[in-house]
C-alpha positions as CSV (number, residue, x, y, z in Angstrom):
1,X,346.0,133.4,162.5
2,X,347.0,136.1,160.3
3,X,345.5,139.5,159.1
4,X,344.7,138.2,155.6
5,X,343.5,141.8,154.2
6,X,346.5,142.9,151.9
7,X,348.7,139.6,151.8
8,X,349.0,139.1,148.4
9,X,349.4,135.3,147.1
10,X,352.0,135.4,144.8
11,X,354.2,136.7,147.9
12,X,354.7,133.5,149.1
13,X,354.1,134.2,153.1
14,X,353.9,130.9,154.2
15,X,357.5,129.7,152.1
16,X,359.5,132.9,153.8
17,X,358.1,131.9,157.6
18,X,361.1,129.8,159.1
19,X,358.9,126.8,159.5
20,X,358.1,127.0,155.8
21,X,361.6,126.5,154.2
22,X,361.3,122.8,157.1
23,X,357.6,122.0,156.5
24,X,355.7,122.8,153.2
25,X,357.7,120.5,151.3
26,X,356.4,117.3,153.2
27,X,352.8,119.1,154.1
28,X,352.5,119.1,150.5
29,X,353.4,115.7,150.1
30,X,350.9,114.2,153.1
31,X,348.0,116.4,151.9
32,X,348.2,115.4,148.5
33,X,348.6,111.7,148.9
34,X,345.2,112.4,150.8
35,X,346.4,112.4,154.3
36,X,345.0,114.5,157.2
37,X,346.4,116.8,158.7
38,X,345.5,116.7,162.7
39,X,347.3,118.2,166.1
40,X,348.3,114.4,166.5
41,X,351.3,112.4,165.6
42,X,353.3,112.1,162.9
43,X,351.7,115.5,161.7
44,X,351.5,118.2,165.0
45,X,354.5,120.8,163.4
46,X,352.6,120.7,160.2
47,X,349.3,121.5,162.1
48,X,350.3,124.6,164.0
49,X,352.2,125.7,160.4
50,X,348.9,125.2,158.4
51,X,346.8,127.4,161.1
52,X,349.1,129.9,161.0
53,X,349.6,130.4,157.0
54,X,346.0,128.5,156.3
55,X,344.5,131.3,153.7
56,X,347.6,131.4,152.0
57,X,347.9,127.9,151.9
58,X,344.1,127.8,150.6
59,X,344.7,130.1,148.4
60,X,347.8,128.3,147.1
61,X,346.4,125.0,146.1
62,X,342.7,126.5,144.7
63,X,345.3,128.8,142.6
64,X,347.9,126.0,141.0
65,X,346.0,123.2,141.4
66,X,342.0,123.9,141.4
67,X,341.2,122.0,144.7
68,X,340.6,123.0,147.8
69,X,342.1,122.8,151.3
70,X,339.4,122.2,153.8
71,X,339.4,122.6,157.7
72,X,336.7,120.2,160.1
73,X,336.6,120.4,163.8
74,X,337.5,122.8,166.4
75,X,341.0,123.0,168.8
76,X,342.3,120.0,168.7
77,X,339.6,117.9,166.8
78,X,340.6,120.1,163.9
79,X,341.7,118.2,161.2
80,X,343.2,119.9,157.3
81,X,342.8,118.0,154.0
82,X,342.6,118.2,150.5
83,X,338.9,118.1,148.9
84,X,339.3,116.1,146.0
85,X,335.2,115.1,146.4
86,X,334.6,118.6,145.9
87,X,333.4,120.7,142.0
88,X,336.1,118.4,140.4
89,X,339.7,116.3,141.0
90,X,342.1,118.8,140.7
91,X,344.9,119.2,138.8
92,X,346.9,116.9,141.3
93,X,348.0,113.2,139.4
94,X,346.2,110.7,139.9
95,X,349.6,109.0,141.0
96,X,349.7,111.6,143.4
97,X,346.0,110.8,145.3
98,X,345.0,108.7,147.5
99,X,341.8,106.5,146.7
100,X,340.6,103.9,148.5
101,X,338.8,100.1,147.9
102,X,335.0,100.1,148.7
103,X,335.8,97.1,151.2
104,X,337.7,99.5,153.1
105,X,335.1,102.0,153.1
106,X,332.7,99.1,154.4
107,X,335.4,98.6,156.7
108,X,335.1,101.6,157.9
109,X,331.5,101.9,158.1
110,X,331.2,99.4,160.0
111,X,334.2,100.4,163.0
112,X,332.3,103.9,163.0
113,X,328.6,101.8,163.7
114,X,329.9,99.6,166.3
115,X,332.4,102.1,168.0
116,X,330.3,105.2,167.3
117,X,326.4,105.0,166.9
118,X,326.1,101.4,168.7
119,X,329.0,103.3,171.5
120,X,331.3,100.3,172.2
121,X,333.7,102.8,173.1
122,X,336.1,100.6,175.5
123,X,336.5,99.0,171.6
124,X,339.9,99.3,171.5
125,X,340.7,95.8,169.9
126,X,341.3,95.3,166.2
127,X,341.0,91.6,167.0
128,X,337.7,92.6,169.6
129,X,336.8,94.3,166.1
130,X,337.1,91.1,163.8
131,X,335.2,89.0,166.1
132,X,332.2,91.3,166.1
133,X,332.2,91.1,162.8
134,X,332.7,88.0,162.9
135,X,330.0,86.8,165.1
136,X,327.5,89.8,165.2
137,X,327.3,90.6,161.4
138,X,327.8,86.9,160.8
139,X,324.6,87.0,158.2
140,X,326.3,89.9,156.5
141,X,329.0,87.8,156.1
142,X,328.5,86.8,152.3
143,X,327.9,90.1,151.2
144,X,331.1,91.4,152.0
145,X,333.1,88.9,150.9
146,X,331.3,89.0,147.4
147,X,332.3,92.6,147.4
148,X,336.1,92.0,148.6
149,X,336.0,89.2,145.8
150,X,334.6,91.8,143.2
151,X,338.0,94.4,144.0
152,X,340.0,91.5,144.6
153,X,343.2,91.2,141.4
154,X,344.1,87.7,142.9
155,X,342.5,84.7,141.8
156,X,341.7,83.2,144.5
157,X,340.1,83.8,147.3
158,X,340.5,82.6,151.2
159,X,338.6,80.7,153.6
160,X,335.8,83.4,155.3
161,X,337.6,84.4,158.1
162,X,341.1,84.7,156.8
163,X,339.9,87.0,154.4
164,X,338.1,89.7,156.6
165,X,341.0,89.5,159.0
166,X,342.7,90.3,156.3
167,X,341.4,92.6,155.1
168,X,340.7,94.6,158.4
169,X,345.0,94.4,158.5
170,X,344.7,96.3,155.5
171,X,341.8,98.7,155.8
172,X,343.9,99.7,159.5
173,X,346.7,100.5,157.2
174,X,345.1,102.4,154.8
175,X,343.5,103.8,157.5
176,X,346.5,104.8,159.5
177,X,348.1,106.2,156.3
178,X,345.4,108.6,155.9
179,X,345.2,110.0,159.9
180,X,342.1,108.4,161.0
181,X,343.6,106.1,162.9
182,X,346.6,105.2,165.3
183,X,347.0,101.9,165.8
184,X,350.1,99.6,167.6
185,X,350.2,96.2,167.5
186,X,346.0,95.2,168.6
187,X,345.7,98.4,170.1
188,X,344.3,101.7,167.8
189,X,342.1,104.9,168.7
190,X,340.5,107.0,166.1
191,X,342.0,109.9,165.6
192,X,339.3,113.8,165.0
193,X,339.8,112.6,160.8
194,X,337.9,109.7,161.3
195,X,335.0,112.2,160.8
196,X,335.5,112.4,157.0
197,X,334.2,109.1,156.9
198,X,331.2,110.5,158.2
199,X,331.5,113.5,156.1
200,X,331.9,111.4,152.7
201,X,329.3,108.9,153.7
202,X,326.3,110.7,155.9
203,X,323.9,108.7,153.4
204,X,325.2,105.4,153.5
205,X,326.3,105.4,157.4
206,X,323.2,104.5,159.2
207,X,322.0,101.6,156.9
208,X,325.3,99.9,156.9
209,X,323.7,97.0,157.3
210,X,321.5,97.0,154.1
211,X,324.3,98.6,151.6
212,X,326.2,94.9,152.7
213,X,322.5,92.6,152.6
214,X,322.4,94.1,148.6
215,X,325.9,92.5,147.9
216,X,324.2,88.7,148.5
């Protein structure tokens, strides 16, 4: 980490870094789009560049966009993100920000409950996750389906199982875009940034079943 005491933000030292010329444009796009930067593909180079210049880049976003750049975790479990959920939404246009549908949040919380809280550490199959939701959480399906229908722009909702499967697939695509998970066909693994879900919804996660039931 650089010595920050005598650094002046307006000098943009992080842009004068040889890697900054190549990386900052993409890094800026990723962060504004809601992506979490980690020591995993596809953001390994951006992660190490950001780790080196974190102080200055954080000041840059605070000064010009009114939003903080947050780091959580340590070593290879560390991840960086722009904190849109702090005091304000910042000065970044809405079209550049990532928003998540309510049903994706519920799917993510259920995934966290099953894999982390219930310690199903061998859960690495998206299809198996679908089966668990449909079989072991059957009593909460109607609440989940109502939540999906409420935010679904389509006038027709497919059969129950198909609707849940499709929503899970869409959720995983969104999680991958944010850097929360990696998946290849049916196989998936959680990334450190998946913990962001806990940071955002810590008050919900231990009572997730009751929250779903509330939609019935």
